[in-house]
C-alpha positions in Angstrom: -0.8 -42.2 1.2 -3.0 -39.7 2.7 -6.0 -38.4 0.4 -6.7 -34.8 0.1 -10.2 -33.7 1.2 -12.4 -32.7 -1.2 -13.0 -29.1 -1.4 -16.5 -28.1 -0.3 -18.7 -25.3 -1.8 -18.6 -22.0 0.1 -21.6 -20.2 1.3 -21.1 -16.4 1.7 -23.8 -14.2 3.7 -24.4 -10.8 2.8 -27.2 -8.3 3.5 -30.5 -9.4 2.0 -31.8 -5.9 1.4 -28.6 -4.3 -0.6 -25.5 -5.4 -2.6 -22.2 -4.5 -1.2 -20.7 -4.8 -4.6 -19.5 -7.4 -7.1 -18.2 -10.7 -6.7 -15.5 -12.2 -8.9 -14.2 -15.9 -9.5 -11.0 -17.3 -10.2 -9.5 -21.0 -10.6 -6.0 -21.4 -9.6 -3.7 -21.2 -12.8 -5.8 -18.6 -14.7 -3.3 -15.7 -13.8 -3.2 -12.9 -11.4 -5.3 -10.7 -13.8 -8.0 -12.9 -14.9 -11.3 -12.7 -12.8 -14.7 -13.7 -14.0 -17.9 -11.9 -12.8 -20.0 -14.3 -10.5 -22.6 -11.9 -9.4 -23.8 -9.4 -6.8 -22.7 -9.5 -3.1 -26.2 -9.5 -1.9 -28.0 -12.3 0.2 -26.7 -15.7 0.6 -24.1 -16.7 -2.3 -23.2 -20.2 -3.0 -19.6 -20.3 -4.8 -18.8 -23.8 -6.3 -15.7 -25.5 -5.0 -12.1 -24.9 -6.5 -12.7 -21.1 -7.2 -11.1 -18.0 -5.5 -13.4 -15.2 -4.6 -13.0 -11.5 -4.9 -15.3 -8.9 -3.8 -15.1 -5.5 -5.3 -17.0 -3.0 -3.0 -19.1 -0.7 -4.7 -17.7 2.9 -4.8 -21.1 4.4 -4.7 -23.9 3.8 -2.3 -22.2 1.6 0.1 -21.8 3.3 3.7 -21.3 0.1 5.8 -18.7 -2.5 5.6 -19.6 -4.2 8.7 -20.8 -7.2 6.8 -17.7 -8.1 5.7 -16.7 -9.2 9.4 -19.4 -11.9 9.4 -17.3 -13.6 6.6 -15.3 -16.9 7.4 -11.3 -16.2 7.8 -10.6 -17.7 4.3 -14.0 -16.8 2.7 -12.2 -14.1 0.4 -8.8 -14.5 -1.6 -8.9 -10.6 -2.7 -11.0 -7.7 -1.6 -11.1 -4.3 -3.4 -11.8 -1.3 -1.7 -10.4 1.1 -4.4 -12.2 4.4 -4.9 -14.5 4.1 -1.8 -14.8 6.7 0.9 -14.4 4.2 4.0 -12.0 5.4 6.7 -9.4 4.0 8.9 -12.0 2.9 11.8 -14.1 1.3 9.2 -11.1 -1.1 8.3 -11.6 -3.1 11.8 -13.9 -5.1 10.0 -11.1 -6.7 8.0 -9.3 -8.1 10.9 -10.8 -11.5 10.8 -10.1 -12.0 6.8 -6.8 -13.7 7.7 -7.0 -15.8 4.5 -7.1 -12.7 2.4 -4.0 -12.7 -0.4 -4.7 -9.2 -2.1 -6.1 -6.1 -0.8 -6.5 -2.9 -3.0 -6.7 0.3 -0.7 -5.8 2.6 -3.5 -7.6 6.0 -4.0 -9.1 6.0 -0.8 -9.8 9.8 0.1 -10.4 9.0 4.1 -7.7 6.4 4.6 -4.2 7.5 6.5 -1.5 5.7 8.2 -3.4 5.0 11.1 -5.8 2.8 9.1 -3.1 0.4 8.5 -2.8 -1.1 11.9 -5.9 -2.9 11.1 -4.7 -4.9 8.4 -1.4 -6.0 10.3 -3.3 -9.2 11.3 -3.7 -10.1 7.6 -0.5 -12.2 7.6 -1.4 -14.5 4.6 -1.7 -11.0 2.6 0.4 -11.2 -0.6 -0.5 -8.2 -2.7 -1.0 -4.7 -1.2 -2.1 -1.5 -3.1 -1.7 1.9 -1.3 -1.4 4.1 -4.6 -2.9 7.4 -4.7 -3.4 8.1 -1.2 -0.9 11.1 -1.5 -0.3 12.9 1.7 -2.4 10.5 3.9 -0.1 7.7 3.6 3.4 8.9 4.7 5.1 5.5 5.4 4.7 5.8 9.3 1.9 3.2 9.1 4.1 0.7 7.4 5.6 -0.3 10.9 2.1 -1.8 11.6 2.7 -4.3 8.4 5.9 -5.8 9.7 4.0 -9.2 10.4 3.0 -9.4 6.9 6.1 -11.8 6.0 4.4 -13.1 2.8 4.1 -9.8 0.9 5.2 -10.1 -2.4 3.8 -7.0 -4.1 3.6 -3.3 -2.6 2.2 -0.5 -4.5 3.0 3.0 -3.0 2.7 5.2 -5.9 1.6 8.7 -5.5 2.1 8.3 -1.8 3.7 10.6 0.7 6.1 7.9 1.8 9.4 9.7 2.7 13.0 9.1 3.0 12.8 9.0 7.0 10.2 6.1 6.8 11.6 4.1 3.8 13.3 1.6 6.0 10.0 0.1 7.2 10.3 -1.6 3.9 13.1 -3.8 5.1 10.7 -6.0 7.0 9.3 -7.6 3.8 12.1 -10.1 3.0 9.8 -12.0 0.2 8.9 -8.6 -1.8 9.3 -9.3 -5.4 7.4 -6.2 -7.0 7.6 -2.6 -5.7 6.1 0.6 -7.0 7.2 3.8 -5.5 6.7 6.2 -8.8 5.9 9.6 -7.6 6.7 9.1 -3.9 8.7 11.5 -1.8 11.9 9.8 -1.7 15.6 10.3 -2.9 19.2 9.0 -3.0 18.9 8.8 0.7 16.3 6.0 0.3 17.9 3.8 -2.2 20.2 1.6 0.3 17.0 0.5 2.0 15.5 -0.5 -1.7 18.9 -2.4 -2.3 18.2 -4.0 0.9 15.1 -5.9 -0.7 17.2 -9.0 -2.6 13.9 -10.6 -3.5 12.9 -7.9 -5.8 12.2 -8.8 -9.5 10.1 -5.7 -10.3 11.0 -2.0 -9.3 9.3 1.2 -10.6 10.8 4.5 -9.7 9.3 6.9 -12.2 8.8 10.4 -11.6 11.4 10.4 -8.5 12.4 13.7 -9.4 15.0 13.7 -6.7 16.9 10.4 -7.5 20.1 10.9 -9.1 23.2 8.9 -10.4 24.1 8.5 -6.7 21.1 6.5 -5.7 22.0 3.9 -8.3 24.7 2.3 -6.7 22.9 0.6 -3.9 20.6 -0.9 -6.4 23.2 -3.1 -7.7 22.5 -5.6 -5.2 19.4 -6.4 -6.8 20.8 -9.3 -8.6 17.3 -10.9 -9.4 15.9 -7.6 -10.9 14.1 -8.1 -14.3 12.0 -4.9 -14.4 13.2 -1.5 -13.7 11.9 1.9 -14.6 13.6 5.1 -14.1 11.8 7.7 -16.5 11.3 11.2 -15.2 14.4 10.9 -12.8 17.7 12.8 -12.8 19.9 10.0 -13.8 22.5 10.6 -16.4 25.2 8.7 -18.3 27.7 8.3 -15.1 24.5 6.4 -13.6 24.1 3.9 -16.3 27.3 2.2 -15.1 25.3 0.8 -12.2 22.5 -0.2 -14.5 24.8 -2.3 -16.7 25.5 -4.5 -13.7 22.0 -5.4 -13.1 22.5 -8.8 -15.7 19.0 -10.1 -15.2 17.1 -7.1 -16.4 14.5 -7.8 -19.1 12.9 -4.4 -19.3 14.6 -1.0 -18.8 12.6 2.5 -19.1 14.7 5.2 -19.2 12.7 7.9 -21.0 12.9 11.4 -20.3 16.3 11.2 -18.6 19.4 13.1 -19.4 21.5 10.2 -21.0 23.2 10.2 -24.3 25.5 8.0 -26.5 28.2 7.7 -23.8 25.7 6.1 -21.3 24.4 3.8 -23.9 27.6 1.9 -23.8 27.1 0.6 -20.4 24.1 -1.2 -21.4 26.0 -3.6 -23.6 26.2 -5.9 -20.6 22.4 -6.5 -20.3 22.5 -9.4 -22.7 18.9 -10.6 -21.5 17.3 -7.2 -22.1 14.3 -7.6 -24.1 12.3 -4.1 -23.7 14.2 -0.9 -23.6 12.8 2.6 -23.7 15.0 5.6 -24.6 12.3 8.0 -25.3 13.1 11.9 -25.3 16.9 11.0 -24.2 19.9 12.7 -26.0 20.5 9.2 -27.9 21.9 9.4 -31.3 22.7 6.9 -34.1 26.1 6.6 -32.6 24.5 5.3 -29.5 22.6 2.5 -30.9 26.0 0.8 -32.1 26.2 -0.2 -28.5 22.8 -2.1 -28.9 23.6 -4.3 -31.9 24.9 -7.1 -29.4 21.7 -7.2 -27.6 20.4 -10.0 -29.6 17.4 -10.7 -27.0 16.0 -7.2 -27.4 12.4 -7.5 -28.9 11.2 -3.9 -28.3 13.1 -0.5 -28.6 11.3 2.7 -28.2 13.4 5.9 -29.7 10.5 8.5 -30.0 11.8 12.1 -29.4 15.7 11.1 -29.7 18.5 12.0 -32.2 18.1 8.8 -33.9 17.5 9.1 -37.6 15.4 6.3 -39.8 18.5 5.5 -41.3 20.2 4.7 -37.9 17.3 2.8 -37.0 17.4 0.5 -40.1 21.2 -0.1 -39.6 20.5 -1.6 -36.0 17.3 -3.3 -37.5 19.7 -5.2 -39.8 21.6 -6.5 -36.5 18.5 -7.1 -34.6 15.9 -8.4 -37.2 13.5 -9.9 -34.2 13.2 -6.2 -32.6 10.6 -3.9 -33.1 12.2 -0.2 -33.3 9.9 2.5 -33.2 10.7 6.2 -33.8 7.5 7.3 -32.7 7.2 9.7 -29.8 4.3 8.1 -27.7 1.8 10.4 -26.5 2.8 13.1 -28.6 0.9 13.7 -31.8 2.7 13.1 -35.2 1.4 13.8 -38.8 0.1 10.7 -40.8 2.7 8.5 -42.2 4.9 5.5 -40.8 7.3 6.5 -38.2 8.5 2.9 -37.0 10.8 0.5 -38.6 9.3 -3.0 -39.0 
């Protein structure tokens, strides 16, 4: 039996005269969001064995990213450049970080499609965040990322990704989480999304050109567990397709044109745990269709036609479900507006 080589502590050389930002550490098994502050990225930093390392580059005061190019290819597990003012050419410093798994390039006011060419070499990348780059990220740059075959999460919210470029997503066969909220796509893009058969989570919030027609191709996503369709143009007819997504655990349909007739299609979602119907046309009659969803644990009904009596009746059938009539984000006078 071969023995594993003992892990060694890592030494990271940073400039002595200035800090690049903050270093965080994480042990495998802590969970993807659990990072512990380790210290400044300044001078020679020694990190104990067994820890993943994340560098969060400071948003102010750091004008030179070149020290990153001097790190070993597996020195960083995650790199956060969100909110910084680095541009496309600055990203050439990242080419050697071939062990990088997570990269956050959100809110970068000088980043464009051209800059994505420099991260195409990061073939072990699993998480990429390109959110809030508006018209500068159009989707054309995704062609540079075709070699990122291990990519599992891609965030393109508030970008200018369009129907003409969405086909570039097909390269990401292992993609499990995709966020396209407020992107510039419509029904035409949905067959390309439906081809991403590994998807578990899909956020299509605020796609104001998405209608019932676009939901048909999504029925191919048999592993989908989490779906957001709020602020879209879907109606009752589109829920027939949604009812075929039998693996769904969370479904957000707030601010859509659905009513009691459409809710009948959701009876097949027996694994559903969280459902939001806020600001829809659903009434007490529609709740009768939900009584069979015994896995339901959270139901949001704020801004609907549901009455307190109707909510109480459903609660009797689903005693483990938290039902709220409070409209989230809208002021209500003091008083209890939820059924516990």
